[in-house]
BAGUNU-213070 format. One line per field, with one value per residue (C-alpha): residue in three letters; residue number from 1; x, y, z. Coordinates in Angstrom, 3 decimals, padded with zeros to 6 digits. Example, Ala and Ser with C-alpha at 12.3 -4.5 7.8 and 13.67 -1.06 7.14 Angstrom:
# residues 2
resn [Ala, Ser]
resi [1, 2]
x [012.300, 013.670]
y [-004.500, -001.060]
z [007.800, 007.140]
END
This chain:
# residues 407
resn [Met, Ala, Gly, Gly, Pro, Leu, Glu, Gly, Val, Arg, Val, Ile, Asp, Leu, Thr, Ser, Val, Val, Val, Gly, Pro, Leu, Cys, Thr, Arg, Ile, Leu, Ala, Asp, Tyr, Gly, Ala, Asp, Val, Ile, Lys, Val, Glu, Ser, Pro, Thr, Gly, Asp, Leu, Gly, Arg, Asn, Ile, Gly, Gly, Arg, Gly, Arg, Thr, Glu, Asn, Met, Gly, Pro, Lys, Phe, Leu, His, Leu, Asn, Arg, Asn, Lys, Arg, Ser, Val, Val, Leu, Asp, Leu, Lys, Lys, Pro, Ala, Gly, Tyr, Ala, Ala, Leu, Met, Arg, Leu, Val, Ala, Gly, Ala, Asp, Val, Leu, Leu, Trp, Asn, Val, Arg, Pro, Asp, Ser, Met, Gln, Arg, Met, Lys, Leu, Ser, Tyr, Glu, Asp, Val, Arg, Arg, Val, Asn, Pro, Arg, Ile, Ile, Tyr, Cys, Gly, Met, Phe, Gly, Phe, Gly, Gln, Gly, Gly, Arg, Tyr, Arg, Ser, Lys, Pro, Ala, Tyr, Asp, Thr, Ile, Ile, Gln, Gly, Ala, Ser, Gly, Val, Ser, Ala, Leu, Met, His, Arg, Ser, Phe, Gly, Asp, Pro, Arg, Tyr, Val, Pro, Ile, Val, Met, Cys, Asp, Arg, Thr, Val, Gly, Met, Val, Ala, Val, Gln, Met, Ile, Thr, Met, Ala, Leu, Phe, Ala, Arg, Thr, Arg, Thr, Gly, Glu, Gly, Gln, Ser, Ile, Glu, Ile, Pro, Met, Phe, Glu, Asn, Met, Ala, Ala, Tyr, Val, Leu, Asp, Glu, His, Met, Tyr, Gln, Ala, Thr, Phe, Asp, Pro, Pro, Val, Glu, Gly, Ala, Pro, Thr, Ala, His, Gly, Gly, Thr, Gly, Asp, Pro, Arg, Leu, Leu, Ser, Pro, Asp, Gly, Arg, Pro, Leu, Pro, Thr, Ala, Asp, Gly, Trp, Ile, Cys, Val, Ser, Ala, Asn, Thr, Asp, Ala, Gln, Ala, Phe, Gly, Phe, Phe, Arg, Ala, Val, Gly, Arg, Pro, Asp, Leu, Ile, Glu, Asp, Pro, Arg, Phe, Cys, Ser, Val, Ser, Ala, Arg, His, Arg, Asn, Val, Arg, Asp, Tyr, Phe, Ala, Phe, Arg, Ile, Glu, Ala, Leu, Lys, Gly, Arg, Thr, Thr, Ala, Glu, Trp, Leu, Asp, Ile, Phe, Asp, Ala, Ala, Asp, Val, Pro, Ala, Met, Pro, Tyr, His, Thr, Leu, Glu, Ser, Leu, Leu, Glu, Asp, Ala, His, Leu, Ala, Asp, Val, Gly, Phe, Phe, Glu, Trp, Val, Asp, His, Pro, Thr, Glu, Gly, Arg, Ile, Arg, Asn, Met, Arg, Leu, Pro, Asn, Arg, Leu, Ser, Gly, Gly, Val, Arg, Glu, Asp, Tyr, Arg, Pro, Ala, Pro, Lys, Leu, Gly, Gln, Asp, Ser, Arg, Glu, Ile, Leu, Ser, Glu, Ala, Gly, Tyr, Ser, Pro, Glu, Glu, Ile, Asp, Arg, Met, Leu, Ala, Glu, Gly, Val, Thr, Arg, Ala, Arg, Gly]
resi [1, 2, 3, 4, 5, 6, 7, 8, 9, 10, 11, 12, 13, 14, 15, 16, 17, 18, 19, 20, 21, 22, 23, 24, 25, 26, 27, 28, 29, 30, 31, 32, 33, 34, 35, 36, 37, 38, 39, 40, 41, 42, 43, 44, 45, 46, 47, 48, 49, 50, 51, 52, 53, 54, 55, 56, 57, 58, 59, 60, 61, 62, 63, 64, 65, 66, 67, 68, 69, 70, 71, 72, 73, 74, 75, 76, 77, 78, 79, 80, 81, 82, 83, 84, 85, 86, 87, 88, 89, 90, 91, 92, 93, 94, 95, 96, 97, 98, 99, 100, 101, 102, 103, 104, 105, 106, 107, 108, 109, 110, 111, 112, 113, 114, 115, 116, 117, 118, 119, 120, 121, 122, 123, 124, 125, 126, 127, 128, 129, 130, 131, 132, 133, 134, 135, 136, 137, 138, 139, 140, 141, 142, 143, 144, 145, 146, 147, 148, 149, 150, 151, 152, 153, 154, 155, 156, 157, 158, 159, 160, 161, 162, 163, 164, 165, 166, 167, 168, 169, 170, 171, 172, 173, 174, 175, 176, 177, 178, 179, 180, 181, 182, 183, 184, 185, 186, 187, 188, 189, 190, 191, 192, 193, 194, 195, 196, 197, 198, 199, 200, 201, 202, 203, 204, 205, 206, 207, 208, 209, 210, 211, 212, 213, 214, 215, 216, 217, 218, 219, 220, 221, 222, 223, 224, 225, 226, 227, 228, 229, 230, 231, 232, 233, 234, 235, 236, 237, 238, 239, 240, 241, 242, 243, 244, 245, 246, 247, 248, 249, 250, 251, 252, 253, 254, 255, 256, 257, 258, 259, 260, 261, 262, 263, 264, 265, 266, 267, 268, 269, 270, 271, 272, 273, 274, 275, 276, 277, 278, 279, 280, 281, 282, 283, 284, 285, 286, 287, 288, 289, 290, 291, 292, 293, 294, 295, 296, 297, 298, 299, 300, 301, 302, 303, 304, 305, 306, 307, 308, 309, 310, 311, 312, 313, 314, 315, 316, 317, 318, 319, 320, 321, 322, 323, 324, 325, 326, 327, 328, 329, 330, 331, 332, 333, 334, 335, 336, 337, 338, 339, 340, 341, 342, 343, 344, 345, 346, 347, 348, 349, 350, 351, 352, 353, 354, 355, 356, 357, 358, 359, 360, 361, 362, 363, 364, 365, 366, 367, 368, 369, 370, 371, 372, 373, 374, 375, 376, 377, 378, 379, 380, 381, 382, 383, 384, 385, 386, 387, 388, 389, 390, 391, 392, 393, 394, 395, 396, 397, 398, 399, 400, 401, 402, 403, 404, 405, 406, 407]
x [018.926, 016.260, 013.297, 009.748, 007.809, 009.630, 013.069, 015.172, 012.837, 015.795, 013.722, 015.671, 014.216, 013.919, 011.545, 011.665, 010.293, 006.362, 005.224, 007.429, 009.552, 006.485, 005.917, 009.189, 009.511, 006.322, 008.029, 011.406, 009.707, 008.945, 012.113, 012.849, 016.214, 015.260, 017.921, 017.483, 019.391, 019.756, 021.153, 024.398, 022.141, 020.411, 016.278, 014.265, 011.966, 015.418, 015.202, 011.412, 008.706, 011.883, 014.903, 017.650, 020.589, 022.117, 022.792, 020.045, 018.095, 015.124, 012.193, 010.212, 012.870, 013.618, 010.083, 010.101, 012.976, 014.608, 015.342, 016.662, 020.283, 021.247, 023.544, 024.194, 024.537, 024.359, 022.437, 023.446, 027.019, 027.573, 029.508, 026.302, 023.432, 025.647, 026.297, 022.216, 021.274, 023.853, 021.917, 018.927, 020.173, 019.706, 016.594, 013.021, 011.613, 012.158, 010.237, 009.635, 007.759, 008.714, 007.226, 007.239, 008.105, 011.404, 012.152, 011.475, 014.271, 016.710, 016.529, 014.838, 011.345, 010.170, 011.452, 014.783, 014.841, 013.150, 016.252, 018.696, 015.730, 013.301, 011.998, 011.584, 008.027, 008.719, 006.337, 006.116, 003.750, 002.661, -000.194, -002.430, -003.121, -001.511, -004.141, -005.611, -004.884, -003.733, -000.724, 002.481, 001.040, 002.888, 001.355, 001.739, -000.151, -002.205, -002.869, -004.706, -006.499, -008.027, -008.220, -009.554, -012.430, -010.734, -010.845, -014.032, -015.810, -013.647, -015.841, -018.494, -018.518, -017.116, -017.429, -014.268, -012.349, -009.561, -006.486, -006.442, -003.396, -001.844, 000.256, -003.144, -003.349, 000.772, 000.247, -002.952, -001.248, 001.891, -000.215, -001.385, 001.445, 002.770, -001.071, -000.245, 003.504, 003.166, -000.045, 002.590, 005.579, 002.459, 001.533, 005.549, 006.485, 002.555, 003.980, 008.271, 006.754, 008.059, 005.501, 004.788, 002.865, 000.987, -000.523, -001.602, -002.045, -005.384, -007.689, -006.240, -007.841, -010.757, -012.021, -011.581, -013.863, -016.426, -016.738, -017.885, -019.241, -021.093, -024.132, -027.134, -025.301, -024.604, -028.014, -029.897, -032.133, -031.605, -033.430, -037.728, -037.284, -033.869, -032.226, -031.076, -029.776, -025.267, -026.573, -027.296, -023.721, -021.661, -023.239, -024.823, -023.766, -020.251, -020.068, -022.945, -020.114, -021.694, -020.362, -016.571, -015.811, -018.744, -017.991, -018.270, -017.505, -014.013, -012.653, -013.739, -015.574, -015.477, -018.530, -020.089, -023.590, -024.913, -026.377, -029.180, -028.362, -025.390, -027.750, -030.560, -027.885, -026.471, -030.215, -031.209, -027.544, -028.287, -031.032, -033.429, -034.492, -037.650, -035.956, -035.696, -039.498, -038.341, -039.983, -037.096, -034.120, -036.205, -034.335, -030.670, -032.413, -034.515, -031.545, -029.836, -032.600, -033.049, -028.912, -028.050, -031.452, -029.013, -026.519, -027.333, -028.459, -025.247, -023.991, -025.990, -026.161, -023.121, -021.784, -022.822, -019.832, -016.705, -015.311, -013.011, -017.583, -018.980, -016.053, -016.571, -020.841, -020.389, -017.751, -020.775, -023.451, -021.295, -021.766, -018.303, -016.841, -012.789, -010.796, -010.669, -006.177, -004.205, -000.909, 000.449, -002.021, -001.610, 002.130, 001.196, -001.808, -001.775, -002.857, 000.056, 002.157, 000.156, 001.270, 004.693, 003.527, 006.770, 010.500, 013.219, 016.381, 019.501, 020.885, 024.165, 024.800, 021.105, 020.795, 017.671, 015.185, 010.901, 010.882, 007.036, 006.674, 005.388, 001.586, 000.081, 002.159, 001.944, 002.019, 005.358, 007.194, 008.510, 011.668, 013.711, 016.784, 016.725, 017.998, 017.900, 017.895, 020.529, 022.650, 023.639, 025.741, 026.354, 026.218, 027.730, 030.907, 029.065, 026.050, 028.281, 030.814, 028.034, 026.978, 030.564, 032.833, 036.138, 037.398, 040.037, 036.519, 034.980, 037.118, 037.686, 033.954, 034.274, 036.399, 034.692, 031.506, 029.586, 028.989, 029.296, 029.894, 029.032, 027.776]
y [088.619, 088.708, 090.023, 089.304, 086.998, 083.464, 085.197, 082.138, 079.477, 077.002, 074.864, 072.788, 073.450, 069.762, 071.073, 071.638, 073.430, 075.377, 073.493, 073.410, 076.780, 078.645, 077.358, 078.505, 081.527, 082.622, 081.438, 082.479, 085.785, 086.417, 085.933, 081.957, 080.950, 078.445, 076.350, 075.146, 071.489, 071.438, 068.656, 068.821, 069.985, 071.729, 072.640, 071.905, 075.425, 076.644, 076.611, 076.274, 079.194, 081.460, 082.424, 084.081, 086.596, 083.629, 080.361, 078.445, 081.328, 081.384, 084.528, 082.754, 080.536, 084.821, 085.092, 081.510, 081.812, 084.852, 084.964, 081.492, 080.170, 077.704, 074.048, 071.374, 067.506, 065.232, 063.453, 059.916, 059.925, 058.954, 061.907, 064.170, 061.991, 062.432, 066.414, 067.006, 064.710, 067.088, 070.471, 068.459, 068.450, 071.357, 072.407, 073.500, 071.814, 069.548, 069.790, 067.523, 066.850, 064.065, 060.358, 059.079, 055.596, 058.190, 058.944, 055.860, 054.784, 057.480, 056.710, 060.094, 058.666, 060.025, 057.783, 058.468, 062.003, 062.118, 059.055, 062.575, 065.774, 064.652, 067.863, 068.656, 069.446, 066.551, 068.371, 066.420, 066.941, 065.034, 063.993, 061.078, 060.854, 057.553, 055.863, 055.313, 053.787, 056.870, 056.550, 056.008, 058.135, 061.388, 064.613, 067.711, 070.284, 069.647, 066.198, 067.656, 070.506, 067.180, 064.825, 067.535, 068.440, 072.186, 070.989, 069.328, 072.980, 075.106, 072.437, 073.048, 076.980, 076.815, 073.812, 071.550, 070.972, 073.055, 073.984, 077.425, 078.743, 079.800, 076.148, 077.291, 073.518, 074.137, 077.699, 076.777, 073.536, 075.305, 078.048, 075.831, 073.981, 077.470, 077.078, 073.571, 074.234, 077.080, 075.457, 072.389, 075.237, 076.571, 072.686, 072.565, 075.614, 073.974, 070.186, 070.276, 068.089, 067.047, 065.706, 064.565, 066.289, 065.262, 067.341, 064.866, 067.938, 065.535, 065.154, 069.387, 070.495, 067.754, 069.356, 073.256, 072.413, 070.752, 073.321, 075.713, 073.021, 070.097, 072.278, 069.800, 066.993, 068.072, 066.726, 063.406, 062.797, 065.637, 069.403, 069.515, 070.987, 071.893, 071.455, 067.745, 068.476, 067.210, 065.756, 068.276, 069.906, 073.051, 076.488, 077.871, 081.515, 080.863, 078.498, 080.520, 081.654, 085.299, 085.418, 087.641, 090.641, 092.271, 094.637, 097.878, 100.924, 100.526, 097.507, 095.449, 096.152, 094.087, 094.736, 092.576, 093.554, 090.669, 092.707, 093.689, 097.326, 097.012, 095.129, 097.797, 100.811, 098.951, 098.493, 102.966, 103.270, 102.396, 103.322, 100.822, 101.464, 099.799, 095.961, 097.073, 094.944, 092.619, 089.529, 088.108, 090.316, 091.509, 089.749, 087.791, 084.605, 085.245, 087.092, 083.181, 081.592, 083.616, 083.735, 084.062, 086.294, 089.492, 087.996, 088.682, 091.981, 092.692, 092.011, 094.583, 097.339, 098.541, 098.283, 102.514, 104.215, 103.628, 101.692, 104.948, 106.660, 103.115, 103.534, 106.634, 106.035, 102.796, 104.209, 107.323, 104.445, 102.233, 099.351, 097.441, 097.066, 097.582, 098.170, 095.232, 094.153, 092.531, 091.769, 094.062, 096.565, 094.904, 096.333, 099.638, 099.723, 102.845, 101.650, 098.935, 102.372, 103.703, 101.172, 100.543, 097.102, 096.737, 097.651, 098.035, 095.585, 094.302, 091.295, 090.206, 087.897, 089.236, 092.453, 095.064, 093.056, 094.159, 092.358, 092.242, 093.116, 091.839, 091.571, 091.313, 093.482, 092.145, 095.485, 093.647, 093.833, 092.066, 090.636, 093.742, 092.432, 091.551, 087.810, 087.961, 084.310, 082.821, 081.011, 077.255, 076.439, 079.739, 079.601, 076.061, 076.490, 079.664, 076.857, 073.392, 075.894, 076.873, 072.927, 072.415, 071.590, 072.583, 074.364, 071.479, 069.123, 070.992, 072.098, 067.332, 067.006, 069.393, 067.783, 064.242, 066.266, 065.930, 069.471, 072.802, 075.862, 079.473, 077.822]
z [-006.007, -008.424, -006.180, -006.664, -004.785, -006.170, -005.309, -003.706, -005.770, -007.687, -010.613, -012.736, -015.715, -018.618, -020.742, -024.350, -027.358, -025.822, -022.577, -020.222, -021.128, -020.933, -017.740, -016.333, -018.111, -015.981, -012.849, -013.972, -015.424, -011.698, -009.246, -008.922, -010.727, -013.745, -014.826, -018.235, -018.538, -022.337, -024.261, -026.260, -029.292, -027.459, -026.670, -030.004, -029.489, -030.375, -033.899, -034.221, -034.632, -037.127, -038.212, -034.944, -036.826, -035.268, -034.652, -032.463, -031.384, -032.967, -031.964, -029.522, -027.494, -026.855, -025.346, -023.824, -022.220, -020.664, -017.087, -017.135, -016.625, -019.656, -018.447, -021.245, -020.002, -022.179, -019.321, -021.575, -019.615, -016.821, -015.359, -017.017, -014.880, -011.828, -012.508, -012.786, -009.379, -008.105, -009.255, -008.486, -004.376, -004.079, -005.922, -005.421, -008.504, -011.095, -014.132, -017.104, -020.631, -021.975, -021.648, -017.847, -019.380, -020.734, -016.640, -015.955, -018.299, -017.813, -013.978, -013.612, -011.905, -009.228, -006.584, -007.626, -007.570, -004.189, -002.687, -003.466, -002.786, -000.301, -000.525, -004.164, -006.872, -009.153, -011.803, -015.359, -017.659, -020.547, -023.296, -021.432, -018.146, -016.984, -015.820, -019.232, -022.511, -024.297, -021.406, -024.226, -026.892, -027.925, -028.020, -029.231, -029.398, -032.965, -031.597, -028.084, -030.419, -032.131, -029.203, -026.506, -029.249, -029.532, -033.673, -033.782, -032.089, -035.098, -037.563, -035.701, -036.577, -040.230, -041.704, -041.150, -038.854, -038.198, -035.884, -033.329, -035.143, -031.696, -029.889, -027.476, -026.245, -025.182, -023.883, -021.511, -019.779, -019.590, -017.143, -015.070, -014.604, -012.784, -010.648, -009.775, -008.934, -006.638, -005.061, -004.266, -002.461, -000.859, 000.684, 001.541, 003.745, 006.088, 005.432, 004.910, 001.812, -001.780, -003.904, -007.000, -010.477, -012.968, -015.556, -018.796, -021.768, -022.612, -019.390, -018.995, -022.472, -021.930, -018.790, -020.859, -023.658, -021.600, -018.991, -021.756, -024.428, -022.170, -022.142, -021.921, -021.306, -017.668, -016.753, -017.097, -016.891, -019.931, -019.465, -021.002, -024.067, -023.964, -027.251, -028.402, -031.586, -031.739, -027.829, -026.658, -026.432, -027.950, -026.236, -029.627, -028.335, -029.134, -031.975, -034.071, -037.488, -037.024, -033.025, -034.761, -035.478, -037.097, -040.190, -040.569, -043.527, -043.227, -041.409, -038.288, -034.793, -031.560, -030.358, -027.283, -025.403, -022.737, -020.238, -020.871, -020.229, -022.503, -025.309, -024.961, -025.586, -027.814, -029.929, -029.164, -030.619, -033.528, -033.624, -032.933, -029.775, -031.273, -030.404, -026.582, -026.935, -030.004, -027.420, -029.249, -027.633, -024.331, -022.210, -022.202, -022.231, -025.524, -026.986, -026.501, -027.725, -030.155, -031.099, -035.282, -035.296, -032.885, -034.887, -038.158, -037.459, -035.290, -038.887, -041.134, -038.251, -038.334, -041.525, -041.964, -040.277, -039.533, -036.958, -034.585, -035.496, -034.174, -031.169, -029.944, -029.973, -028.017, -025.420, -024.241, -024.086, -022.166, -025.397, -025.031, -027.672, -028.738, -032.604, -033.857, -034.036, -036.387, -035.364, -037.007, -035.505, -031.597, -031.813, -031.970, -029.401, -027.417, -024.723, -024.849, -025.300, -022.385, -019.906, -021.352, -022.641, -025.431, -024.807, -026.341, -025.035, -026.248, -026.046, -026.476, -029.138, -030.979, -031.120, -029.819, -029.508, -028.644, -025.621, -023.707, -020.047, -017.435, -017.782, -013.928, -011.164, -007.898, -004.429, -002.858, -005.613, -009.143, -010.313, -010.797, -013.219, -017.156, -018.152, -021.954, -023.254, -023.399, -025.638, -025.327, -022.414, -022.075, -017.447, -017.994, -015.381, -013.262, -012.261, -012.430, -010.050, -008.024, -007.463, -006.420, -009.388, -009.633, -012.411, -013.402, -013.168, -015.038, -017.623, -018.029, -018.170, -021.600, -023.204, -022.360, -023.785, -020.822, -021.271, -023.099, -022.271, -025.258, -027.738]
END
């Protein structure tokens, strides 16, 4: 028993790469028994994101698949399909991230699955909502970044369209899936009924972008006197190319002075208390209207002192500020060391690896044990045995290529 709020919840995970594995990693981190069902060739994510010390164990896979168990099933074989359905019969959640047509072809639609287990929470993650013309299109993170307007934000800010260099759509939608699954599990405690969940990436990211940047296009008719460039879309404060880490005498610093108290503290700290009365900067709305001038002033104001000096000054003035971290320096952050964010663990095949502890805490407790990311088929025998297969039946499934053990 793992402990944690999701202890006793069994999840059958048919997902791969990032969006689904992130969701099930979070569920597993908080106690769920996640059974990762892989094809004989394994999750594509095993080899995306860098090489591991052994085959099929890349670093990104290690982080996204801890606390799970791996069973190999060839779902193209009748015995593999039958084994999956036997696992589904005893599960709480089935999660998948292929196109819905593929689930229909494999006889894994919601209707197929609920006949075996009417209490199942059946969760599909795919590119586009099934009521629209894009419903059958394939989708990856970069496709959704471009289609949902994320790349256009980069274009507006920096002059050319770019992808954010992190799979933000996969990771955002993966966390949305956690929310939806836990809500459905909660609803089941009251109704006793399972349900089907559809999580389209495009619609989720369109809402993510437009919540922030629909801006004046929200109103019909438009607000009198509001900006009309680009159809009134886009928050100019966030789209300013100067809304970035600020240069100091020896590097960069991150400063965010948004309220009047913070902005006025910033002006005093940099030796310009006169700007408190400047009509361009004397209120939140004034600074918003004159964001270009405000940001340009900030850039020039901080060049005369070092980052460390400014951090001390801003801390004393209660102005929000933090050091600018690189990926390398983030690994050495003193606060993260204080809270024990990183820990070194021994993986049975990959040796010593840097693990990240759970960032969130529950007073009722979290998962107590730690399972390193599994090798392909590492737990096939154990899981199939739990499903009622005899050792002889498992041996036959191995011989026929239905499953694979300890790849």
